[in-house]
N, C-alpha and C positions, 0 to 999 in steps of 0.2 A: 385382473392385470393388476398386483399391486405400484402405490402409491407412495409418497414421499412426502414425506409432514415435513414443511419451512416454517421457520420464523418468518412474517410477513416481510415485505422486501428480497426475498431471498429464492432465488429459483435456483436450481439443480439443472444441470445439460439434462438434452434428453436420452435413453438408454439407447432409444433408434436412432443411431448422427447421419442416418443417409441423409436425411433435410439437411439440414443442418449443412455438410459439408456442399449440398447445391448451393446451397443460402451463400456461401461461403469465397466462393469461383466466383459465385455469380457478383460477389458485390468488387472479390479480387480483378476484376474483368471491367468493371463500370465504381469512376471513381467519382462523380455528379452525383448528387440527390434525384431523385427522379421522385416519381407520384402512390399515394399509398393508394388501394384498392381498394373500398370495403364491398362485403358480398349480391349489393344488393349493383353491385358496377359504376358507384359514385366514385369518383377518382379528385384527391384531394397533396397539394404538393408537397413536399417532405420539406420541413426546414432542412439549413446543409446540417444547425447545432444538432439535428434527431436523426441528421444520415450518419454524422460521425461518430454518434453514439451505440448506432446500431451497430458500424462494424464494431467497433469496439470489444461491443456486448460475445458479435458471433466469435470474433478473433477467440474471444477468452474461452466459452461456450467449446469453441475445435476446439481446446488444446485440455476439457475435460475440468476446468475449471468453472467453481456456482458463483455464482454474480449477487452480490447487494445491491439494491437502490439505495444510497439516503442521500434525503436533501443536504445542503451546505448546514441550514437554520437546526439542521434536527438537533437534541440537548438525549443524549446514552445515557443507559446508570451508570452504575459502574463498572457492574458483570460483562455489560455490552462491550464499552469499550474497551478497559482487558482482555476481550476476545480479540478487537478489534484490533490491539498491539501483540497479539500476541502474549502476555503475558497472563500469572496473579491477578486472582481481584484483590487479593493483600500489599501484592505489591503496586497495584493500581493506583490503591487506596495509598504508598508515599507517596507514589507520585503527586500526588491531589497536595495534599498534607504537605511534602518541603515546596511547593510552589512550584513545582516542575508546568505544569497542564493547572490551569487557569478554572475554574469548576464555581455550581450554582449548588445552592446548600437552604430551596424556599423551606424544605421540611425540615423531616430527619432522614431526609435521604439525599446523598448529592447528582446532580446531574453537569454532565460536560457537554461543550457545543461542540458540534460534530469535526467544526473549522478549526477551535482547540487542541485536537489528536493530529492534526494533519501537519498543527505547526508544529507541531511538534513532533513529526517523526521528523520532516523535514531542517528542524536545526539536529538531529539525532545526526539526520544523513551525512546534515553538513561538516556538521562532529568530523562523525570520524575517515571524511574524506577529508581531510583538511590532517588529521591523525599522521592517516597514513602519508598521504606526500611530502607534511615532515620522518615520517620513517624512510620512505623511499629516499627522500634530501641527503638524509643522514649515510643513509648505508649510502649513498654519491659518494658523501663528501669524506666518505669514514673509507671508498674503494672498493670496500663488497665486492662491484659486479666484477672483481675482477682479483679477487684473494677466496681463500680457503676455504670452508663448512665451518669452520672452525671462528675464523673474522663474522663470520655470519650472524652467527648464534651469540658473541658476546653484540654485537654491533645489534642487533635484535633487540635483547634484554636492553642495555642503553637504552631507544631510541622509546622502549613501553612502561619503563619508571621514571621514565618524563613525562610520556604523559600522564601516567596512573598519578605526576606528581601535580601537574595541568588540571588534572579533571577533580581533584581532589583541593583544587585554589578554589576552584568557578562554584 
């Protein structure tokens, strides 16, 4: 049987999903943490935090997603950070050099704290949400919801220009 080689901390869903599906159904019907049973019969209570992680991992794997476990204090290379954000390495370097994401450079190589990447993604998400809210408000004030497709296109163009001006100013 061929095995998939993955970086440390990265886990692919199993090829045979039957056991995973059974585990997923079990977890759907049991909302409280139980016990971890060792091969020698020893039992230890499963902490609630570990149980929540287990539920999330099983759900993601049932959906065919790859799992990566990263400590919050983990420092990443620029390539690892770029992969996490889904951007190219040069784009990642530009984000760092523009001061949008903090980094350390103890020697020649930059290192990015994982929590700083999470904070950046949260800021990006909040910015997109605010822009969408403004665009929706503009469309509502312009009477777009009852207007023609041309009215909608013009209002959207206006809102995009305003959003671009605001982004350029920040």
